[in-house]
N, C-alpha and C positions, 0 to 999 in steps of 0.2 A: 121688413121695416127701420126706417132711417135710425142709424145707430145714436145714441144719445145720452147722456150721464146716469145712473141708476139709483138709488140706496137700496139697497138686496140685501135678505137677510138670507141668511143661508144656513142647512140644516144638514147633519148628518148624525146616523147612529153606527155605530162600526161591527167589525163580528165581534172584537170584544163582548159588545152590549154592556157593555159602564153603563151607559146615558148617553143620553141627546147632546150632542155639542150644537151651537147658537150661535153665528159670525156676521156681521152687520159691514157691507164693506161697500163703498161708491164704486163704480165700477161701469165702463159701455159694453162689457163683452171682450174687450183687447186691450185694455191698460188698467190693471189697479189703479185708481186717482188717492184712495185714502182705506187707511183700514178702519173698521170701527170698534164698538164695545165687544166682547164675547160672553156667553153664559153657559155656562155646563147643568143639567139637571140631569144627576144621577139618577138607575132606577134603583126601587128598591129590590132585595131578594126577594120578595114574594111575585116581581114584576119579572123580574130575569128567570126564574122557575117556570113559568107561561113564556116565555121564550124560547129559552131552550128545548121545552116540548114542545116548541110550533117547527123550531130547528127537527126536530126528527120526525115531525109528522109532514115535514114538506116532501120530504122525501118522495114520497108515495104519491104527489101533486103529478096530476096528467096535462092540467088544465090551468094556468098562470094565475087565472081571476079568481078559481075556488078557493073558497076559504071553509073545509070543513073542519068540525070538531075547534079543535084548541089555536085557530088557528086564526080565527071570528074574534075569540075573546083578546088575542094575542094582537091583530089589527087595530081594536079600542085603543089600547094599549097604547100601543105605538104613535097612532092618532092624536092620543089625548098628552099624553109626554111632550111631545113635539109643539104643540099648542101651549101647551104650557113653560117650555122653554124659550118661546116667542113672546109670550105675553110678562116673562121675569123680566128678559132683557130690556123690551120697550120701557115696563114699569121702573124699574131700577135705573136704569138712563134718562127717563124722564123724557121719551121719546113720544110724542105720536105717529098712533099706526099709520093715517094719511100721509106722513113726511116716507112711506116706506112702500116703493112702488111695487116688489114683487119678491117672494119668497120659494125659495128654493129646498125642495124636499124631497127625497133622496129617499126615503125610507130604509125600512129593515132588509136585509136578506136572511131568506130563509132557505134558498134554496137557488145555484147556482150550476147549470148543467148544460153550456152552449153547443155541444154536441148535440144533443138534446136538440136544440134548438129552444130549451127554457135556463130563462132567469128571474125568480120570483123576490121579488120586496112590497114587505105589507105596509100596507096605512095609507088612508081613504084620505086623497089628495081634495077633493069635492071638501068634504067634512071639513076639513082643515081651511080651506079656503074660505069659507060660510061661518066658521067660528073665530076665524082672527080677521075679516070683511077687509084679505088683502090676496089679491090672484097670486094661485102657488099653481108653480110648472113643478110637475114630481115625474115619474116615471121613466127616466132618464137612457135605462137603457133596452131598453125593450126592443127599440126601432132595429137598434146598430144588431142585436140578438137574428132579429126578422130576415136580418140584409145580409146574412153570414157571419158577422163578425161574432167577438169572443162576449164583448158586452163591459170590456173590462179590460185597462185601467183608463177610464175617463177621466182624470183630473192632468196626465202630463200636458193639454194645451195651457193651463191654468201654473205648472211648473213651468211650462218655459217663458210667460208672462212674466212669471217676478224673476227668474233666472235673468234674463235681458237687462228687467230694470234695473238690475243692482250691477247690473257691469259684468258680471262672473265669465273671464273666459278661459278659454281651451275646453278640454272635454269633461263635463261636469254631469253627476249621477244624481240624481233625487233619487232618494230612497223614502217608503213611506211603511213604517212597520204598524200596522195595526193588526188585527185575529191574521189574516196574508200580510205579505211582502211583497211590494210592486217599486217597480226602477224606471226611472225615466232619462234616460241619457239623450242631453243634448249635446251634440256634438260641435266643433269649436266653428265648425260653415253653421250651425244654427241648424243642423237635420235633427229630428228626434224621432228613439225608438223606446216604445216600451211596452211591459209586462208583467205581470207578476215572475217573482221569483222562484216561491215557495211559502214556505210556513214563516207567521210573524212571530205574537207572541202566544196566540190559543193553544197550542201544545202545554207552555209551558204555564197559563192559566189555568189549564185542564186541571195539572197536573198537583198544582199548588192547591186549586179548590178540594179537588180528590185529598189530596195529603195532611191539609194545613186547618182545610175549611176555609182561608182567604183567598179574596178574588185574584190576587195577584202578584206575583213577587215582587214586591215592592221598593224599589232603588237597589234591584239586583242583586238581594241579599244573600238569598241563595244560591243566586248562580255561582255569584264570586267567591262562597264559603266553599261550595264544591269544585271536583275536579271533573275535568272532562275527559271521558271515557273514549282513549279514541277507535277504537275496534268497533263500538256501537255507532258512535258518530259516522266513523267509513259504512256501515252496514245502513244507516239513515240517508247517508248519501248515494248508497249506490242506485235508488228508482231513476229506470230510464227516466221519467217526468222533465230530471233537472238537462237530461242531452240534447231535448227538444227545441229545435228551432223555433222563433217566435212568429206570430201571437201565443198565445199560449194565455190560458188566467186558471183558477183553481178555487173551490169555494172551500169553506172554513176547514171540514173535515177530510180536506183529501188523502191527508197523511194521519200514521197512525204513532202513538202512545207506545205502544206493544214491546218497541228493543229497548225500552230505559226501564219496563218496570220490575225489573230484579233492583234495579240503583236503590240506592239512597238517595232520599230524597235531594239532598246539594248537589250530589254526583250527575243526578239526572235533572234537575235542573241547566247546570252549567252544561253537558249535554246539548239537550236542547238549545239552549242558548246559543252555543256555539253551531249547530246547527241550524238557525235561519241566519248567522253572520257568512256561514261556509256556501249554501244557500244565494245567497244577494250575494258575495264575491264574485260564486258564478257564473249569476246571471248577469253581471256587469262587464264579466269576460266573453260572455258570448254577445250582446252587445257591441263589443270592440272597446272596451275600458275604461278609464277614467281616470283621473288625476286630483279629484276633486270629490266625493261625495257627501254629497249635506243628508241630515238626517231627521225626518221627521215623524210623528203617529206616536203614541205609546211610547213603541220601544227605543225612543230618542232620551227614556228616563231610565230603560237600564246601562248601565253602564258595563257591565258583562259581554252584550252583545256589541256595545259598541268598541268596546277592545280586540276581541275578537274579529271585528270588521276589520279593525285597521291591519290586522297581523294577517290578516286571510288575504286581504286585498292590495294592502299595501299605498292606500292613498292617503290622502289626506281626510280628515275627517272632523267637520263642524255639523252644527244642530244650526236647523232653522230658526231657532232665536237668534243666533252668534248672528245672521244677516236681514236681524230685522223682524222677520218672517214669522210663524207662530208653527213652534209645535203639535200643538193641540188642537190647536183649531183651523188647521191648514186645509182639512178635507171640506168642514163647513163651508171655508169661505170658499175652496171652491164649487162647489154647488152654487153658492150665489153668485157665483163668476159665470158657470154652465147656465143658469135660470138666465142672464142676462142675455150671453151668447144664443140660446132660443128665440127670445123673444126680438134680437135683435137678425134674425134668422142665418146666424151662423152655425157651424157644424162643431160638436161636442168631441166625433169621434175619426177615426180618420185611420188609413190601410199597416200605416207604422205605429199603431198604438193597438189597435185589439182586430188587424187582421181584414176591417168589413172592404167591402169592392172597392165603395169611393165614400168622399168625405162624406158623414150623414149627421141631419140634426137632431138629437135626444130628447123626449120630451112632449109631458103632453100637459097645456093648461087648463085650470080649474079656474075659471070665475066667485068671487065670490056671488 
């Protein structure tokens, strides 16, 4: 299809399961011409309880299209929440739905095991398209995994577009810290290498929820109040996964919190924040290093992670907001960008990002 400027809404529900991000951009799938409004639709605690149950149930899935038991209920919740996010965004901004040409719908990852050729995102793209009356591109990861790739990360091509537009020079690393953390290294010559680096916020979120009932370490207060236990950190970093060469990707629950079980809540949070930062720094070094690191995702709001990352990497640290991008809506914008790439016939994954043998177009389109 001929590339042309499109108004697209991107949607993302990350591994932190805090809610749905919706973001509108104008793009042709190669250049972002304008950033539009954004909206966040939080999950209720009842909805999160169902989604967490779906994570546990998904471990036994053998067929990625199967929705046994609680997974069917979780898929309905995810689909409805995404529809509500788009409807609220368009209503608040007084945007007529016909002006939106496309929706990029990632869905909610409940299981990711590329070694088994399996990645499962719940969310009914056809139902979403019917409700919104807008074409929906969804199921972005399956084609890559079927072709032998890791299915993640998919956002690097968007990161490169942003770095190019901003004119950032030298070796730059864009780090997304969601439930899992991933890095895109854009070399001075434009070469891209990307992969998951290790834990993001998931371990800290789960710790804080278990110990305090709060959904996260808001503002990094607990992490800043605690002391990093270096022996425990060394134990966490001893996992052989960190030395594996890319491409590589992770499930949200790939690492255990058991090493911090006997620590105070503050010390455990600080040690897990340091774990996230050390893993990112090691990943960037594995990729060839960077003099500048731009951080986005929920972890960008945790000053303890940013401080530990600066210490561990020795690089200049900034957040996406400092460059006119978006800390909180980067991934939603990226899936709008990837939806535009799909209809333009452009690939979303590459040997250097997911390890897929050849550049691959990801997605399936559902028409209203």
